[in-house]
N, C-alpha and C positions, 0 to 999 in steps of 0.2 A: 623391421624392414630389412636392415643390413645387420648381419651377424657374422663375426669372425670368432672361431674357436681354435685356440692353440695353433695359429698359423705361423709357419716359418717359410721364408721364400729366399731363393738365391737365383742369380742369373748365370746361365751357361752351365759349366761343369758341376757335377755333384759336390766336388770338393771346394767350390767357390764359397767365399765368405757370405753368410746370410745378410740380406739387406733388410729383412723383417725377421724378428725373433719372437717366437712364442706369443703371438699377438692375439689378444682377446678384446673385442670391441662390439658395441651394439649401437645402432642409430635407429630410432623409431620414426614413424610417420609424424610429420609436422614438427620435427626436431632439426635444429641446425647445430652440428658438431664442428668445432673449429680445430683443425690439426695445426699445431705449431711446434716450433723447435728450431735448432740451429740448422744451417745448410747441410745437406747430405745426411740428415738424420733418418730418412726413410719416408718422408711425406709423399713425394711423387710416386714412389714405388707402391705405396699402399693404394693410391688412386688407380694406378695401372693394374693392380690386382683386381680391383672391383669392376673395371670396365673391360677386362679381358685382354688388354694390350700387353700385359706382362707375359702371358703365356703365348700369345700368337706372334708377337713381334720381338720379344726379348728372350725367348727360349727359357722362361722361368721354370724353376723346380719348386713345386709348392706342396707342402704337407699341412694337414689340419683340415678344417671345414670352413668354407665360405658360402654363406647362405644369403639369398635375396628373396624376401617374402617366403621364407622357410624352404626354398628350393636350392639345392646345391648347384654352384655355377663353375666350379673349377674346370670341369670338362665340357662346359656348355659351348655352343657355337657362338662366335663373335656377333653374328647378326641377331641372334636371339637375345643376347645380353643388351645390345643396343636398343632393343624395344623398351627395356626397363630402365637403363642407366643412360642419362645424358651427360656427356663429358665436355669440359672446357679445359684445354691443355694450357700449360705454362707458356708455350710459344704458339700463338693462334695460327701462324702460317703452316704449322705441321699438320693441321687438321682440315685445310682447305683443299677442295678438289675442283673448284670452278673459278671463272675469271671475274664474275660480277656478284654483287650482293644477293640479288633475288635468286639466282641459280644456286648459290651456296646454301641459302636457307631452305630451298626446295629439295636439295640433294638427299637428305635423309628421308623426306616424305616420299620421294620417287622410289628409293630403294625399299621402302616399306609397302610399296604398291598402292599408295593413295591416288585415286583417279582424279582427273580434271572433271569439273571445275573446282572440286573440293580442295585440291592441292593449291590452286591459285588463291582461293579464299583464305586458306590457312596461312599462306605466305604473307598476305596483306594483314591478317589479324596479328601475326607475329611481329611484323614491322611496327605496327601501332602499339602493341602491348609492351614491347621491349623499348620503344621510344627511339627508333632509329630511322624515322621517315626521311630525314635529311641525307641518309646514306643509301636510300633505295635506288637501285639501278646503277650504282656506281661501280667502277672498276676496282677490284681488290688491290691492284698494283698501285693505285693512286691514293691509297689511304694511309693515314698515319698508323703507328703501332696501336694506339688507343682505340682508333676506329675499327681496326681489324679485331681487336679484343671484343668489341661490342657485337660485331657480326658473328663471331664464334659463339658467343652466348646466345644469340638469336637462333643460330643453327641447332643448338642443343635444345632450346626451348620449344622449337616448332613441333617436335614429335610428341611433346606432352608426356615425357617419361615420369615414373613415380619416384625415381632416385636421381639426384644431381650430384656429380662429383666435380669440383671446380678447383683447379690448380692455380693459385695466385691470380684470381680473376680481376683484381684491381691493379695489377702490376703496372700497366701502361695507361691507366685512366687518369684524366684530370679530376679536379675536385667535383665538378658538376656531374660528370659521368659516374664517379664513385658514389655520390649521393643517390643517383638514379639506380645504380646496381643494388645498393642496400634496400631501396624500395622494392625492387624486383624480387630479391631474396625474401623479403617480408611477405610479399604476395604469394610466393611459392610455399612458404611455411603455412600460410593461412589456408592453402589448398590441400594441405596434408602431405606435401612432398617431403621426402627424407633428404637432407642436405648435408654433405660432407665437404667442407671448404678448407683447403690448405692455404694458409696466408702467413706472411710476415707482417703485413699492415693490419694491426688489430683494432685500431681506434674506430673505424667505420662500422665494425661489427659488435661493438661493446654492448649495445642494447638489443642485439639479435641472437647472439650465440647462447644456446642453452647449456652446453658443456664445452670445456676446453680439454683437449687431449694433447699432452706434451710428449713428444717422441725424443729419444736419445739413442743413437747408434742402433736404430731399427727396433727398439723396444719401447713399450709404454712406460714413461718415467713418472707420469702423474695424470690423474683425471680429476677435474675440478668442475663443480657446477658454477654457474655464472657468479653467484654471490661469493663463493669461496675464492674464485679467481680475482674478483675485484678487491677482495680483502687482502690479497698478497701485496706486500710493499713493492714499490718500484724497484728497489734494490734486489729483492728476491727474483722478480721477473727478469731483471737485467742479468742476473747470475745464470738464468736459464737460457740466455742468448736471445731474449725476446724484446721486441720493440715496445714503445710506449702504448699502454691501453688507452690513455687519454693524452691528446696532443699537448695539454697543458704541462704534462710531465717532461716534455722534451727539453733537453738542455739548450739554453739560449747562449749562443757564442757572442762574446764581445767583439765589436768591430775592431779590426786591426788596421794599422796604417799600411797602405800599399806602397811598396818600394819602387824606386826607379821610374817614378811618374815623369821625370824630366827627360828621361832617355827616349829615343825614338820608339814608337809603338812596336810591340812584338809582331802584331799583325793588324792590318787596317783594310777595310773595304768601304767604298763610297759609291752611292748610286746603284746598289746591287738590285737587279731585277731577275727573277726566275719564273718561268711559265711552263706549264705542262699543257701543250696544245691549246685548248680553249679556256684555260684557267690560269690566272696569275697568282702565284703563291707568295712571292716576295716582290714588293714594289718600292724602288728607290730607298733601299735600306742602307744605312751607314753605321759602321761599328768600328770602334778603336779600342784595342786591348793593350794595356801597358805591361811591360815585363814585371813579373811577380804578382800580377793581379789575378784574383779568382772571381769570375763573373758567373752569376746564375742566370740562365735563360728560362723564362717561364711563359706560360700561355696555355690556352685550351688545346685539346686534341685537334689536330688539323690546322693549327695556327701558322705553321711553317718552321717550327723549331728544328726539326731534323733536316729539312731542306737547307736552312741557313748553315748548319754545321757541315753538311756535305759540300756546300758551295765553298766554304772556307778551306776545305781539304782538297778542292779541285776535283771532287767526285761527282758533282752536279753542275752541269754546264750553265753558266750565267748568260742571260740574254743581253744584259748590259751591266756595266759596273767596272770599277778599277780596284786593284789589290796592291798591297805593299807589305813587305817584311822588313823590320828594322828601319823603316822609313824609306826603303828603296822600292820603286815600282817593280812589280813582277807580273808575268803572265799567270793566268789562273792555273794552267796545267803545271807550272813550276811549284805550286803549293803542295803537290802530292808527296814529295819527299821531305817536306819541311814541317808538315802538320800531321799529328797522329790522332786518329779518330777511334774512340771506343764506341762501337756501334750499339744500337739498341738491340739488335739481334746478333749477339756475339758469335753464334754458330757460323755466320758468314765470314768471319775473319780469323778463325783458328785453323792453322795449316800444318803446324809442326807435328812430328811423330811423338814427341814428348813435350811436357810443359816447359822444361828447360830449353829445348830447341825452339819452342815458340817465342820465348823471350829473347833468343839470340838472333831471330830472323832480322836481316837488314843491318846487323852490326858487323863492321869490318874486323874488329878485334874483341869478341865477346869475352867478358870477364866472369868466370864462375862465381867468385866471391860476391861481386856486385849483384848478379842475378839472384843468388841465394839469399842475399840480404833483403831484396825486394820481396821474394817469395815468402820469406819468414815473416816479414811485417804483415803480409796478407794472409797468413795462416795456411800457406800452400807448400811449404818446404818439403813436407813428407810426401807430397804428390808430384815432385819434380820429374819423376820418370814415368808418370802416367800419361796416356794419350789425352790431349785436351778435351776431345769430344766424348770421352768416357766419364767426365766429371758431371756433378750435379749442376743445375742451372745457376745457383749462386756461386759455385766454384768457377764456372766458366766466366762469369762476369768479372770475378777477381783476376782470373787468368788474363783476360783481355787488358785489364788495367795494368797488370804487372808487365805485360809486353810493351805497353805505351810508356811506362815509367823507365823501362830499360832502354827504350829507343833513343833517348837523349835528344829528342827533337825539341825545338824551341817553343812549340805551341802544342798543347794537349787539349782536345775537345772530347767531351764525354756525353753520350746520348743516353739518358735515363740510367746513370751508373749505379744507382742503389736498387734497381729492380731485381728482386730475387735474393737480396742480401739480408742476413739476420743482423741483429743489433751490433754484435761484436765486429762483424765484417764492415758494417757501415762506419763505425768509429775508426777502424783501421784505415778504411778508404779515405775518410776525411783527413786523418793525420798525414797520410801519404800525399794527398793533393796539396795540403798546406806546405809540407816539406818540399815538394817539387817546386811550388811557386816561390818559395824563399831561396831556392838554390841559385 
């Protein structure tokens, strides 16, 4: 169904460094192939190649053959490719064109010329089959990142393509939604669809993936059937930069004492209430964070996690509630310069012309050695002169964290900070967060 023969691809000028090198790959009907590897290894670029985005939106230079159902597609029109290839992007917001769920699901059908009432029937079928009835008719802007991800999957599913390419589809999903996603992928496999899934989270696909393709610097570093991949030791997979295949492999950290508990709280809120028009998202929430404390905020998609973090940063207006820093009452708007937020969608907070400039934003006396030290810990030092928005998704995530660590603010809050990160980057992030908490 999908076949790549000696494909090499670069972005922009002919002299640009290839992002894919001499790529050979085949995905058959009813097969799920899992693309994995360290951040910036070429996974997203490969998916862009297959759905036509690389050529039409990134000015890609492509050599070799790319076949879908034995037909060459390198020079095919984007709307023709879309009839066969359903795409779910790493950032679901980048593929939305409408303001509400139903219109977004119907968008592809409308462009394909599906008439009413068949179009409306198909939208309803999709909502039920993908399991997002609770999101029907909702505003896209009032959804959490995980809920948007589910809508993006539904939009791709509605057209009934024969090929699905999914870029980290579980990145923003809670456990229940991830289990449902696995069930949906199993259903698509049983229907004979060809599935190419790019993921860092391997565990939920451990009994679904037929083959694992490991990429390194744009080239295929290894191809393993499911049994061969499972037979690899955890140490071998970790050396490839891959996360745990089984969550039982995950390292359990010992609880550590929290310092400075007797000191005034670094930040505190009491009676916090936040509403969006007719919906109350947070009701009478109280939270107290001690200096040096690392707190994990958990809950289902749509539970209010992001809203709480934004309120603590002064970015989401509270309907009621009080705030304090170091035990002193403050107005909510005064939190904006005292609390640093690493957003779920880091594209919304990267403004510098270079990564080094990004880390220096807001600093009165930026120190290059200090900035370089943080970048080195996150594996970004060689990219210090790159534009932040030219980085891969995982690199952008680390860039936003680097900016937060360099900001020297007393409180750092992170919204889904491991989304899009490979194992090595996750370990580095964990170490930096603990170091920052102990400082």
